[in-house]
N, C-alpha and C positions, 0 to 999 in steps of 0.2 A: 771204681772199676775203670779199667782202660777200655777203649772201643772194641779191642779185640777181645777181651774177657766176656763184655755186654753180648757180642754178637756168639762167642761160645755156649754162653748161657742160653740163648734163644734157639740156636742149634740143638742144643743137649734136649731142650725140652721138645722141640719137634722131633727129633730122633725117637725119644721116649713114647710121644703119641702115635709116629709113624709104625712102632714096634707094634703097639696095642693093635692098632686098626690091623695089621697084618695077622695077629693072633685072632681076631674076630672073623677073619675069613674061613677060617678052622671051625668055629662054631656055629656057622650056618648049616643046619643039620634037620633032620625029618622032624623036631620038634618045632623048627621052624615054621616048616611047611603046615604044620597042623595049626599053628596058630594064625597064620595068613589065613588058611580056609575057613577055620572057625570064626575070625574076623569077617572076611567076604560073605559068608551067609548068615550074619549076625542080623536080628531084627531090631536090634536097639542102637546105642552107640557105645563107642569106645570111651572109658572113663580113664583119664590119665590121672594119675596121682604120683607125690613124692615131696619129700622133706628137704628143704635148706637148696642145694646148689642141684640134686637131680629135682626139684620141683621145678627149677627156671628150666631144665632142661626138657622136663614133662609138657611145659607150656607151648614150648617149640613143637614137639612131638605132635601134641594135639592140634595145632594149629596147622600143621603141615597136613596131618591127615583129613581134617576138615574142609581143606582147601583142595583136595585133590579125591573126592568122592568117598570119602569115609568119614560120616558124622561121628565127631567127637569133641569132648570137650576137658577141660582139667577141673579138678576138684581138690582144693588146698587140704591136705590129711586133718590141719587141726580144726578147720572150719568144719569139716565132715562130722568131728565128735560133737559140733554144737548144732546141727541140723540139716547141714548139705547131705548127710547120707541118705536124706530124704528126694535125692535128686537120682539115685541108682533104682533101677527097675529089674526086673529078671529077664529082660530082654538085651541087658548090656552086658558089658566085659570091661573088667578093670584090669588097666596095664598099671602095674604099681612098680616104681623104679626105686630101688636102695641098692648101694653098693654092698654094705654089710649084710644088708636083709634084715637089721635088728631095730629100725628105727622103731621107737615105741608110738612114735605119731599115728603110725600105720596100722597099730593093731587093731583099732575100732573099725576100720574099713575092711580088714582081713575077716573078723570076727562076723562083720555085716554080710559079708560075701558067703561065708561058709552056711550062716545061719539061713539066708535066702537063695542059696543055689546060684549065685551070680558067678560065672565062670572068671577066674584071678590067672592074671598071668605077671609073672616076676622078672625082671630084669634084674639081675644081680650077679655078684660075683661069687656068692656064698650059697650055691644049691641046697646045703644042710642047714640053713640057718630058718629061723621062724618063718620067714616070708617065703622061702623058698621051700619049707616041709608043706607049707598051707597052700601054694599056688597048684593049679592045674597043670599049668604049663610053666616052665623054665627057661628063659632064654638068657644063658651065662655069658658074662663078659669076664675079661681076665682078673685075677685078683691082684693084690699088691704085689706079691711075692713074683708071680708071672711077668706083670707088667708095673713096675714101680710107679707112684704118682711123679709127676716132673717136678714136683716141690722138692726141696732138697732134704727137707725133713720126711718125705714120703708120707705126707700127711692131707696137705690141701688137696681138693678133688681137683684134678687136671686130666692127667691119662683116662681116668675112670670115666669122667664125664665125657670125654670123646668117645670113647668105647659106647656108652650108653646114649650119646647123640646118633651114632653110626648106626645101631641096631634100630633105632627108630625110624631113620631115614630108611634102612633097607626093608623095613615092614612097609613104610608107606608107599616106596617106587613099587616095591613086588605087586602091592597090592592095586596100584594103578595099571600096573601090565595085566593083571588078573580080571580086571574090570574091563579093559580094553578103552582105560580113559583117553578122551580126545582132545585136542586145542580149544575145539568148541564149548566142551563141557569145562576147561580150565578157565577159558574166558568168562563163562557165565559165573564163576566164582570169582573172578579178579575185573569186574568192569572199571575200576579205578586204578590210578598210576600208571607206571610204565609198563607193567605187565599186561594190563588189561588193553592198552594202547596197541602194542604190537600185535597183539593177536585179534584187532577189529578188521571185521571182512569189509571188502569193498562194498557190499550191498547195504552195509548200516552207514556210510557215509556218502555214498553217490549222490549226483544229481539226480532225480526223477521225474516223471511225468511230464507236466509243462514247462519244467526247467530245462528238459535236454532240447538242446538248439538243433532244430532239423528240418529240411524242406525236401520236396520231392524233385525226384530227376525230370529235368527240363525246366525247371525254376532259372529266373534270369537273374544274373548277378546282382543287378539294383533291387532285387526284393530279397536274395540270400543274404547280402551285407545288412540289410535292415533287422532280419532276425537273429543273424549274427551279432549286432552291435546290442539288440536287446537282452539277449541271453548271458551277455556278457562272460564267456566261458573260453573265448578265444578260438573258438572252432565251429564247424557246422556238419552235420550227418547228411548224407545225401540218401533218400529211399526211394525204391522204386514202388511201382503200384499195390505191391503186396506188403508194404511196410518194411521190406528187409534193408538193411545197410548195404549199398554198393559203393559208397565213397565217403571222401570226408575232406573238407578244405579247412585249413588251419591258417593263422597269421603268415606262416612262412610260404605258404603255398601264394597267398595272395602277392607277397614281395616277388616272389618267383615269376608271376604272370602279370605284373604291373605294367599296364600300357595305355596306351590312350583309348583303345577299345575294348577294355575290361569290362566296362559296365555294360557292352553289346554282347557278352558273351553269355552261354549258358553254364549252369554249375557243372554239368558233365565235363565241359572242355578245360576246367581248373582243378577239379577234384583229383585228389589221389585215389586211384580204383581198389587199391589193396592197404586201407587202413587196419593198423593192429586192433586187434578186439580182445577182450577177457569175459569170463563168466563172473557174476557177482557174489559166488560163494569163495573166491580165493582171499587171502589175506591181503591186506592194505599195504603189508611188507612186501608181497610179492609183486604187487602193482607196481610200488616204488621201485623194485628193482626192474622191473621191464621199462618203467620210463628212462631210468639212469643208462641202461644197457642200449635204448635206443634214442635217447637224447630228445624225449618228447616230455611236453606237460599235460596232457591227456589222452585218455584212452575211452573209446565207445564199449559200453557192458551190454554185451548182447544174449538172447536167450538161444535155445538149439535152431530156432528157425532164422537165426542171423537178424531178429529183430530188436533194436535198440531198447533195452529196459531201464538205462542209465548213462550216466558219464562220471567218469571220476577225473578230477582235474589235481594237479600236485598240490594246489592249496587247500583241497578238501584234507590229505594227508599231512600236511602241516598243522592245519586248524584242529585235527584229532590227536597230535601228538605222535605220528606214525614216522613222520620226517624228523 
């Protein structure tokens, strides 16, 4: 094939799949709402199942649901017939994926659901199929006549799998919105990896308590520099008698006030009386943005009374993988 023919093949595939997704928009109806509400109020888990390519898609759907607040896991239909049906309970809901709706490997799960009254949702292009007729709810994807597979023989699961995945993603996101799922909850489920890093809060990585460099107003620069050197964070907070932050001294402030009589001054004469402060519940990425915009490397974290509860340094963000 020529480079032009290769690109034309790729564009044809993407066009087929784009057309299927556009059809899917019209398939979101009251039935979709009923399924989402049923899952939202579920006491148990969503059990996703499917054979072959739908099974691979099903694993992704189950993982997405579980990571965004909807307990879910994947059960392989062949393994289900050899004991894994015992994983299903009456409090669960089964989400079965099959383009044709006639995958024989699903029949034992279908019978089990009907026998024990477990809700069954079918994602299929054939609502009149064995799976479709047995299901309590059908989420219909386009069939091969409406949206042919991108495969030149209209056989290999391509377009149909994109549609199935899109239906699963639509359910996942709808349930996130219905639950009021927050970035805090997302971080709880993604403590590792880049997703976990970018959702880390300042209070999780900041210097705290005795590690916070601070002295009282009126302290001599000689004593202040000793504290600043001991804490090794390149700055110093100046507190009033009530423990509130009223100023800050950084390495830059020291350079600007460098003179023969620096050591004879009080911290109040050297400090910046309007330092940037933040609260501990903001994301590390937000703190990083503030540092970049103000061209600073550390920020005091204060409570509602302006009392320091921590200090966040650029190095903390780097070590946590935020920067």
